[in-house]
N, C-alpha and C positions, 0 to 999 in steps of 0.2 A: 402124710401131713407131718410138718415139723413145727416146733414151737421153741424159739430161742430168744433170750434176752437181747435187746438192742444194745450194742456196745455204747459206753458213755460218750465216746468221741464221735458217735454217729447220730445225726438228727434227721430221721426220715422226713421227706417232703410230702408225706401222704399218711392217711389212716387206712384207706381201702384202695388197693392198687390192682388193676388188671393188666397183666403182661400178655401181649398177643403177638402173633406173627404179623409184622408190619407189611409184608408183601403178599399175603394171602387174600384173595378176593372174598372168600367166605368170612374170614376174620374181620375184614374191613366192614362188611355188611353187619356182622354181629356187633361190632363197636358202635356203628351208627344206630343200630336198634337200641343198644344200651343207653346211648346218649339221649335218645328220644324218650325212653321209658324211665330213666333215672331223673325224675323231675326235681328231686331234692338235691341233686348233684353230689351224692355221697361218694361216687366212684371217680377215681382218676385212672389214667391209662398211660402205658408206655410200651413201645415195641420191644420184643425180645432181642432185637438187633441193636438196641441202644445202650447208652452208658448206665442208665438206671438199672437195667437188667444185669449188666456186667457187675456192678457194685453189689447187687443182691446175691448174685451167684457166689461171690467171694465169702459171704456170710452163710449162704445156704447151698451147699453142694448138691442137694437133691433137686434144685432147679435145673432142668435139662439144658445142656449146651446147644441142643438142636432146637428146631422150631415146631416140633410136633405136639406140644402141649400148651394149653391155656394154663396160666398160672395166676392165682389170686393170693395176694399178700395183704394181711391186715395187721395193724398195730393196735394193741390194747394193753394198757397197764405196763408199758415199757417192754412188751414182748412182741416179736414178729411171728405170725403164724402163716405158714405157706401151705396152700392146697393146690393140687394138680388135677388135670383132666376133669373127670365127672364131678369130683368133690368141689373143684373150683367153680364149675358151671352152676352147681346147685347153690353154693354159698353166695355167688355173685347175684343170682336171681333173687335170693332172699333179702338182699339189700334194696331191692326195688320197692316202691310203694305198694305194688300189687305183684305178688309172686306168680309167675305164669303157671298154669295147671301142669304143664309138662315137666316143670322143675320138680314138682312133688312126685311125679311118676319116676323121674330119674333118681330122686333121693330115696325112693322105696326099693329100688333094685339093689341087689348085692353089689358092692363096689367092684369086685373083680369082673362081674358080668358086664356092668355098665362100661367099665374101662376097656374091656375087650372090644366092644362095639365102637367106643371112642377112638381106639387106636386104628381100627379099620377105616373109619371115616377120615382120620387125620392123614392116612396114607393116600386116600382117594381125592382129597379136597382140591388140590391144585388142578387135577384133571377135570373135575366137575366145575369148579368156580373160577379157575384161572389163577395166575400169579402175576403180580405187578412188578415193574422194574425197580420201584422205589417205595419207601414207606409212605403212608398216608400223611398229608400235611393238614393239621387241623385249621379250621377257619378262625377268624378273630374271636368269635363268640365262644369257641371251644378251647382256645389256647391255654387258659389257666388250668384246664383239667388234664392236660397232657404233659408228661415228663419226657425227657430225652432218652 
């Protein structure tokens, strides 16, 4: 996790942003699930392959250049906080009107243990859920929740 002040010349287009692998079948399903369960529309989304992720990496070198980690970035009181892997999953789920029971289970595990299993799943996900040729295109009703 990192916590840095947002530069004065930067105005984030989000308060709570989920960066995801735009070509991963599982990630697309997870984003769709979040869209359905985030009734208050608190979360916004952007692919790790896009310009938003590139700009965030310039400020946060801990954001992986690869596609093997879900990233959650929240802005509060002029500071950006970045969470990766399991910590990101738990924080994202806590933004939902009803936190899923399994997020509490994940949050109770020691982070190194949870991230160990996260990394294994990340390596296997393309083989299990497939890989798309292009990033997901949001429909008209979702467009305002997606950044490039």
